[in-house]
N, C-alpha and C positions, 0 to 999 in steps of 0.2 A: 383199584388202580395198581399197576405193577410199579415197583420203584424204578427211578430213572436209570440208574447205572447197574450194569450186570457184568459180572466176571465171566469171560468166555469159556466155553467147553473146550478142552484141549485134547489133541491126539497123543497117542503113545508111539514113540519112535521104535521101529522094527527094522531088521535087515532083510526080511523076506516077506512077500505078501501073505495075507491069510489063506488058509488051506481049506477050512471048513466054514459052512454057512453061506448065505447069500450076501455078496458085496458088490457095492457100486464104487466107481472110481472117479475122482476129480484131479485135475491138475493142480498142484500146490504152487501158488505164486508167492514170490519173495517180496513182501511188503510190510505194511503196519496192519495188524489185525484190528478190526473196528467193528462196532455195533452201531448201526444207523437208527436213530429214534426220530420219528416224525409224529407230532401231535398237532392238535388245532392251534395251539399257541406257541409251540416251540419246535426247534429242530436241532438235533445234536449228532455228532459222530464221535462216539466214545472210544478212546484207546484202552488198551489193556491196563494201563495205569489210571484209567478214569479221568483222562484229559479230553476235553472237547477239541477235536482237531479241525472243525469247520472254519474257524478263523484263519487257519493256515493254508486251507485249500478252498479258496473261494469258488473255483470252478464246479466243485461238488454242491456247494450252497446254491449256486445259480440254477442248476438244473432241479434241485429240490424245490426252489420256489416256483418253477413252471410246473412241476408235478402236483404241487399241494392242492390246488384247485380241483384237479381231476380226481383226487383220491380222498377228498374231504369226508365223504361218507363212510370211508373205511378206517379212519383214524381212531385211536393211535395204531402205528405200525412199528415194529422192530424187525430189522433184518441184519443177519450176521454176515460179514464179509471181510474182504481185504482191500486195503487202499494201496494202490501201486502206480508206478510209472511203467507202462508196458514197453518192452523192447520189440516183442513180436507177440503174436496171438497166444504163445505158450510159455513166454518167459517175461519176468519183470526186472527191472534195473534197480536193485536195492540201493546202490551207491548214490544214484540221482535222487532217489526218494529221500535219503538221509540228508542230503544238501537242502532239499526243499523243506524238510522239517526243522532245519536249524535256522531258517531265514527269520529275521526279525522286522526288516523294513517292509511295510505295507505296500510300498510302490513296487519293490522287487518281487514280493509275493504275487502281486497282480500280473506283473510282466511275465513271470515264469509260468503262471497258471494259464496265460494265453499262448505262450510260446511252446510249452510242452506240458499239456494238461494231464493231471492224474485221473485215474479211474477208480470208482469204487466197484469191486467185483463181488456181486451178491451170490452167496451159495446156500443160505438158509433163512427160512422165515420163522420168526419166533413168536410175534404177536401180530394179530391181524383183526381189525374191526374191534379193538379192545378185548380180544379174547386170546389167551395164551394157547398156543398149539404145540409148545415144547414137548408134551407128553405124547404127541402123534408120532407115528413112524416116520423115519427119514424120507422115504420115498414119497410118502403122502405130503409132508411139508415142501418137499422139492417140487412136486407137481403143482402145488398152490402157488409157489413162488414163481414158477415159470409162467403160469396162467396170468399172474399179476403183471409180469414184465411184458408179456405179449399184449395185454390190454393197454399198456402205456407206450407201446411200440418202441421199447428199449432193446438194445442189441441182445440176442440170445446166445452169444459167445463173446469171449474177450476179443476186442479188436481195436487196433489203433486208428483205423480208417474212419470210424464213426466219431462224430463230434460229441455224441451223447456220453456223459461221464459216469453214468451208472449202467452197469452191464451184468449179465447173468453168466455164472460158470456151469455149464452142463456137466453131466456125468457120463461115464462109458461103462458098459457091462463087461467089455473084454479087457482084461489087464494088459495083455501084450500090445494091443492096439494103442492104448494111451501111453504106455511106457516107451514104445518106439517113437511116439511124437515127442515125449519129453526129452529123449536122447537126441533126436534130430535137431530140436530147437534149443538145446542146452538149458532146459528148464531146471527148476529147483528140485522137483520130485512130484509125487502124487499123495493124495490122501484116500485110503480105502475106508469106506463107511458101510457099516452093517445096514442092510436094507431096512431092518426094523428098529434101528437105534433111535432112542429119545435123545433130546437136547438137554444135557445135564449141566446146569450152570456151575462154573468154577471147578469142574471135576476133569481130570485127565483119565479118559475112559479107553478101555480096550475095544470098544465098539467103533472107535475111529482110530485108524492106524496111519502113521506117517512113514513113508518110504522115500528116502532122499536119493537124489542123483549124484552119489558121492564120486569124486575123483580121488585118485590115490597117488601118493609119492612115497618112494623108498628113499630114505634119508638116514642120517646118522645124529645121535645126540651129541651136542657140544657143551652143554652146562645144565645145572639144576640150581634153581633158585629156592633155597631152604625156607625163605621168608613167606612164600606163597604157594610152593609146591609145583611151579610150572617148570617144564623141561624145554630147554632151547635146542632147536634142530637146525640142520643145514645140509648142503651138498657141495660138491667141489665144482667151482667154475675156473676152468684152467687149473692153476696151482693154488688157488686161494679157496677158503671156505665162504660160501655164499649163504647168508642166514635166510631161513624161511619163516621164522617166527617161533611161536611157543605152542605147546599142547599140555593138556591136563587131563581131559576126560577119557573114560572108557577103559582105563587100567583097572584091573581088579586088585584088592588089597594085597594078595599074594604076589601078583607081578610087580606091584609097586614096591613092596618090601624087598624083593630080590633085586630089582633094578637099583634101588637106592643103596643097598649093601655094596653092590659092584662099583657105584659111582663114588662112594666114600673111600673104598679101598684103593681106587685107581685115579681119583681126581685131586684137584688142587683147589682149596676154599680160600676166598679172600675175606677181608673183614666185613663185607656187605652181605655175607652169607651166599654168595654165588660160588658154586662148585663147578669148575671147569675140567674138561676131560678131552684127551686127544681122540679123534674120530676112530671108534671101534665098535660101538654098539649100533647096529642098523636096525630101523624100525619102519613099518609101513603105516602111514598116516592117511586116514580118510579126510577129505575136506570138501567144501562146497565150491569155492572159487578162489582164484588168485586175484586179490583185490588190494590196490595200494601197496604193492610189495610185501603182502603177507597172506598167509593162508586164513581163509574165513571158515569158522567153525571146525577147527581141526579136532579129530578124534583118533586116539590110539586104536590100531587094528590088530597088529601082530608084530612080534619080533621077527627080524630076518637074519636068522643065525647063519644061513648058507650065502650071504651076501657080504662082500668085502666093501669097505668104505669107498675105495676107488671106483667102484661101480655106481655109486650114487653121484650122478653128474647133472649139472645144470641142464644140459641139452635133453637128457632123458626126462628130466622133470617137466620141461617145456613140451616135449612130445607127448607125455601122458596127460598133461594138463589140457591139451587140445581136445581130448575126449574124441578120438577118431574111431569110427565103427571098427569092432574087432576083426571084421572080414578083410581089413585093408592093413597091409604091412608097408610101413614107409621105409624105402630104401635110401641109403646115403644121405641122411639128414643134414650132414655138415658140408655137402657139396656146394661150392660157390655158384651162384646163378647170376647175380649182378655184381659187377666190380664196384660201382659207385655205391656207397653206404655199406659195402661189404655184406650184402644180402645173400643168406645161404638158403638151401632148399627148405629147411626147417622154418625159417621165416615165412617162406611162401605157403607152406603147408598150413601153418597156423593162421595165416591171413585167410586162406580159403575156407578153413573150418569156421573161423569167427564170422565171416561175411555170408556164409551159406544161407542163413535164414532170409537174408535180404536179396540174395542173387538167385536162388532156386526158383521163386515164382516166375522169373522172367525167362527161365530155360524150359520150364515145364511144357511138355508136348510140342517142343520145337526141334526141328531137324538140325542138329548141331554140327557146325564146322569149328574145329579147333585148330590153333596153330602151336605146335610142340616145339620146344627148345631142349632137346635131350642132353645137350652139352652146355646149357645156360645160354644167355644171350650172346655169348662170345662166339658160339658155334653156329652152324647152319640150321636154321629152322625148317619146318615143313608143314604144310596144310594136311589136315587128316579129316576126311569126310566119311570114309568107310570105316566101320568098326573092325578092328583087327581080329584075326583068328584066335589070338591068345587072350582075348577079353574074358573075364569070369562070366559065369552063367547068369548071374543077376543083372547084367548089363542088357537093358531093353533097347530094341533097334526098330527102325522103320524103313522098309525098302521102298525106294522111289526113284524113278528114272535111272535104274541101274546102279544106285548107290544105297548101301546099307547103313543108314545114318544112326548114330547113337542118340538116344532120347534120355536126357538127364533129368529125371523127375525125383531123385532122392539123393541123400547125403552119401550113400555108399558109392554111387556112380561118380558124383562130383569129386570125391576124395580119391577114387581110383584114377581119375583123369588127371587130377593134381599130382599124384605121385608119378604119372607118366610125363610130368613137366609140360602138361597142356597149359600154356600161359594165357593165351587169348581165346575168348569164347564169343563166336559170331553166330547170330540167330537170324532166321528169316522173319518177315512181317506178318507171319500167319502161323497157326498150329497145324499139326498133322492131321487134326480132326476135321478140318474144313478148308477150302480153298479161298474163303473170303479174308479180306484185310483186317487184321486185329488192330493195327495202329498206323497212323501216318507219322513218318520221322523225316524231318529235314536236316540234312548234313551240311553244316556251315563250315566251309574249308578254306581258311586264309592261306596265303602263299607259304608263310613260315610262322613260327611261334611268336616272331617279333611283331607281326601284324594281328595278333590275337584280338585286339580291341576292335577289329572289323567284325569279327563273330559276335562280340558283345552288342555292337550297334545293330547288326542284323537282327539278333534274337529279340532285343528290346522292341524293335519296330514291329516284329512278328507278334510279340506278346500284346501290343497295343491293338493290332488288327484283331487277334483272337478274342481279346476281352470285349471288343466292340460287337463281335459276333456271338458272344456268350459262350465261346468254346473254352473248354478247360485244358491247359497245356502244361507241360512239364519241360525241364531243360536239364541237360547233363554234359559234362565235358566229354570230348572224344577220347581223352586219355593221351592226346598228343598236342595238336595245335588248334583245335577248333571246338565248336559246340554243336549239340544235336538237340533239336526241339521235337517233342513228342505230343501227339494228340491221340489219346487212347479212344478206341471206337467200340461200339457194341459188336459182339461176336456174331458171325453168320449173317451179316447185314449188307456190307458195302463191297463192290467189286473193285478190281484194279483199275478198270476203265474209268469208274466213277471217281475214285480218289485221285486219280491222274488229273482230272479236271481241276481239282482244288490245289494240288501241289504246283502245277504249272501256273495257275493263277497267281498264287502267292509269290512264286519265284519271279515271274514277269513284273508283279508290282514293285518288289524290292529293287529290281534292276531299273525300272522306270523312274523310281523315286531317287535313287542314288547311282546313276550309271557310272560315276567315277570310282564308286566304291565296290559294287557288286556286279557279278557276271554269271551268265549260265553257259558260258563257253567251255566245252569240254576239253579242248586242247590247251594244255598249260602254257604253251608258248604264246598263245593268243590272249591270255587273261590279263596281261599287263599290270601285274601286282595287284589285282582285285581279289576280292573273296568270291569264291566259286559256291553258288547256291546249287547244291546237288540234289535236284528233284528226280532226276533220272534214276538214281540209285534206289529210290523207293519203287520197287517192282517185284514181281513174282520171280523167285529164284535168286534174288539178291539178298544180301545179309547186312547186318549192323553189329557193331561191338555191343555186347550185353552190358547192361548196367552192373557196376562194380567189377568188371573183368580188369585184369592187369593188362598192360601193353608191353610188347617185346622190344622196348628200346632202353637206352642206358639209364634213363632217369626213373625207372620203375614206377611210372605214372598209372593212375587208375581212371577208368572211364566213370566219373563220379556224379551221381545225381546231385542237383543243386536246388536251393531255394531261390525263387525268382528275386527275392530281395538281395541276394549275393551277386547277381549278374550286373556289375557296374565296372567303372574304370579301375578299381582295386583287384578285380579277379585275375588270377593267374593259374593256369593249368599245374604249375609246379607245386601248388598248395596241396595237391590230392595225391599222396603217395602211400605206399604200403605201411609207412611208419605213423601216418596221421589219420587215416580213414576211420579206423575203429574208434578212436577216442572222440572223433567228430560225431559219429552216430550215437555214441554213449551219451554225449552232452546234449546234442541237438535233436537227435531222432533222424529217421530216413526221409528225405524230401519227396520220395516216391511212395510214401506210406499209403495214399489214397488212390493210387494209379489204377488198381483193378476194380475198386468200388465205383469209380468215376464212369467206367465204361457204359453202363446201362443208361446213365442220365445224360450222356454227351449229346447235346442237340446239333448233330451234324447234318441230319437230313434237310432241315430248312435251308441251310447254307448250300447244300448241294442242289437242291431244287431251284434256288435262285441262279446258280451258275448254269444249270441246264437251260433255264428259261431265257438266259441272256447270252447265250453262245453266239 
């Protein structure tokens, strides 16, 4: 019998991918490395420090209990993997995982496990049916692991949308394909694994190579701590020095000796061993992310002898930190866009980059209409349907009814549009690939934001109906004064005429139940301060504001997906702004995370048949 605890095999950090030999590539997820052990009498999730993490992550234990009976004949089993909180299919949120790991209260652990469950992402099979297969080639172990996951009907790729908390990390044969994915979704990096590599316990091996998705900042050294060897760095924010944190690693001995000599000759040391220096020595630092106001995993890259300290600015740091595709040049980043809260173009660009993993799936293969504000929201906006002649070659288009629409299927296109100050993104209710309806959307439009509670009342009534019909629904703010309720549908299935039966029925039901609150009257003057249930807008050729799009009004509000539990008397559209939305997603996740996976299982046909038979 193999001993219980094992030191994991570790990769070697490199700056460039391997050039010789056969290699396979996996996305690297930023989490807690863990080895899952399942035997007939025990189950454990061992950390690198040989701590059993299962008590802290009961959502993993729950699925292991359901698995155990199915795999009893194959035990004991050991699987190598990563414990994560997924932000998207290619990126994990390490900060939120750290918070989970620090929790002591069992009640709070259980609550968070239900609210935002962790995933164990399996990437290697070590022991199977009480036999070690660590000596087998990587591709053989991987194939066996995949087959095992298939037999248990576990997800074959990392996904937030599945409630199953044990998932498989696939590999790619093409480096560029997987690296482009990591860049788009702002992932941590990749692991290159030699196809024939063995699993070597406790060894850092050149047969596994770690390639990180570094960001970089050009900054200046402000101090040196002689007690621990760390260098303090910063940039100019207006006329003051903004601290970025500390770095230590990747300076070679000669560089370190030369740097310390200059610091001692030009700096001032206090009685605590801190030697300070006026901004003069500029360096380029690689790091993983800007987290809690400091650089995470900072590494020295090179001296910037041709850079003046005055060029090391906070604005440039934020622009570089956004990790925008190299094909896109951001113009006039300090241009004011919103007067309220003093939002400049750089703030908008950073928002669009950060929200892109959540927004792009809703824009994919949709004929896009944008509203551009070239002078900020103070100036005159205009609708843009046709792709302009000056658009770069990578912009994909679709010609329909005399209009050459932009199709925004990738980060480059989205960031190009953002640089053009396309603030609002409006999409039709179907894709360019087929004329059938992709989703039903009800637009609940109160007279003004003061009557927003009318939208709350209407949406809750609708949710109750949909639940009774076993329909899965989603809700978001319009980004202005109302709410929009979504029912995703199977693709290439239902026509506009068929969905109109349903939308009209629901609208008429609401009005019949609460005629003093709701109306389907299109003329505003005849609505008498009631909420307009706009089912007519759900039609071919019409559009709706995309999830997470900003709106071009003074409050800089966002069309924000909501959890149904949030739709109550406390809800207010002003809660969802450019300054709050990313932190909200980081802490709570995206309420629309299951949106696309729901489509195939949406039981809309029985409802439709009932309406047809009772016309």
